[in-house]
Structures are given as C-alpha cells and as structure tokens.
C-alpha positions as CSV (number, residue, x, y, z in Angstrom):
1,M,-17.7,-2.0,-34.3
2,D,-16.3,1.5,-33.8
3,L,-14.4,2.0,-30.6
4,G,-13.4,5.6,-31.3
5,W,-15.6,6.9,-28.5
6,I,-13.2,5.5,-25.9
7,T,-10.6,8.2,-26.7
8,D,-13.0,10.7,-25.2
9,Y,-12.2,9.2,-21.9
10,F,-8.4,9.5,-22.1
11,I,-6.9,12.1,-19.8
12,P,-3.2,12.7,-20.9
13,I,-1.9,13.8,-17.4
14,I,-3.3,10.6,-15.8
15,I,-1.8,8.5,-18.6
16,L,1.6,10.0,-18.1
17,A,1.4,9.7,-14.3
18,C,0.4,6.1,-14.5
19,L,3.0,5.3,-17.1
20,G,5.7,6.8,-14.9
21,I,4.5,4.9,-11.8
22,G,4.1,1.6,-13.7
23,Y,7.6,2.0,-15.2
24,I,9.1,2.6,-11.8
25,I,7.4,-0.4,-10.3
26,K,8.6,-2.6,-13.2
27,K,12.2,-1.4,-13.1
28,I,12.7,-1.8,-9.4
29,N,11.1,-5.3,-9.4
30,M,9.0,-4.4,-6.4
31,I,5.8,-6.3,-7.5
32,D,5.2,-9.1,-10.0
33,N,4.5,-7.8,-13.4
34,K,1.1,-9.3,-13.7
35,F,-0.2,-6.9,-11.0
36,I,1.0,-3.7,-12.7
37,P,-2.1,-3.2,-14.9
38,A,-4.4,-3.6,-11.9
39,I,-2.2,-1.1,-10.0
40,V,-2.2,1.6,-12.7
41,G,-5.9,1.0,-13.3
42,T,-6.6,1.7,-9.7
43,L,-4.3,4.7,-9.6
44,G,-6.1,6.0,-12.7
45,I,-9.4,5.8,-11.0
46,I,-8.0,7.6,-7.9
47,F,-6.5,10.3,-10.1
48,G,-9.7,10.6,-12.1
49,F,-11.6,11.2,-8.9
50,I,-9.0,13.8,-7.8
51,T,-9.2,15.7,-11.2
52,N,-13.0,15.4,-11.9
53,G,-14.7,14.7,-8.6
54,F,-16.7,11.6,-7.6
55,T,-18.6,11.0,-10.9
56,F,-19.1,8.1,-13.2
57,Y,-17.1,9.9,-15.8
58,A,-14.2,10.3,-13.4
59,F,-14.3,6.6,-12.7
60,T,-14.4,5.5,-16.4
61,A,-12.0,8.1,-17.6
62,G,-9.5,7.3,-14.9
63,L,-9.7,3.6,-15.5
64,A,-9.4,4.0,-19.3
65,S,-6.4,6.3,-18.8
66,G,-4.7,4.1,-16.3
67,L,-5.0,1.0,-18.5
68,A,-4.0,3.0,-21.6
69,S,-0.7,3.7,-19.9
70,T,0.0,0.0,-19.9
71,G,-0.7,-0.3,-23.6
72,L,1.4,2.9,-24.3
73,Y,4.3,1.3,-22.5
74,E,4.0,-2.0,-24.4
75,A,3.7,-0.1,-27.7
76,F,6.7,2.1,-27.0
77,K,8.7,-1.0,-26.0
78,Q,7.9,-2.6,-29.4
79,V,8.9,0.5,-31.3
80,I,12.3,0.9,-29.7
81,G,12.9,-2.8,-29.8
82,D,13.7,-3.3,-26.1
83,K,15.0,-6.8,-25.9
84,D,16.7,-6.3,-22.5
85,S,13.4,-6.0,-20.6
86,D,12.6,-8.8,-18.2
87,D,9.0,-9.6,-18.8
88,T,9.1,-13.1,-17.4
89,K,9.4,-12.3,-13.7
C-alpha cells in the first residue's frame, strides 16, 4: 500500500511550529509526555485553519503536520543519539 499521498498534506511551517512547541513542553516538564502528540496534533489543526481557512483540507493537513512534528522529533533524537532525554516521565 502506497502512503506517498500523505506527504501532500505536510505544511512545513506548521511542522516547525508544532515541533518547537512540543520540544518546549517536553523540556520544561509541564505536561506528561503521553499528551504531547495530542497537543501538537490539536495545534496543527488550529494552525491549519489559520493558514487555509475552515476546510477539510486545512483540518487534515494541520493534523498530519502536527503529528509529523512528533515523528520528526523522535527521528532526530535517534540520529543524534540523545541518551540524556527523559522519556519515562
């Protein structure tokens, strides 16, 4: 099954904004880590509505971009070998 179509829904500025906000939330230990994907997904939807209006495309693109920021953070952490990160909060 080809999932290449999902990349059509990625909006780089939303990914970067959600990545930054998620990173800040994680580093200041404000909220339990298990809630961060839900938070950045919701923020992605809000940012999608702001950038593209209230459409289904804005909803799906915002959600995909917000959740992609979580995956991007995890991939980057694996690449740099971040062993000091506290993922067990």
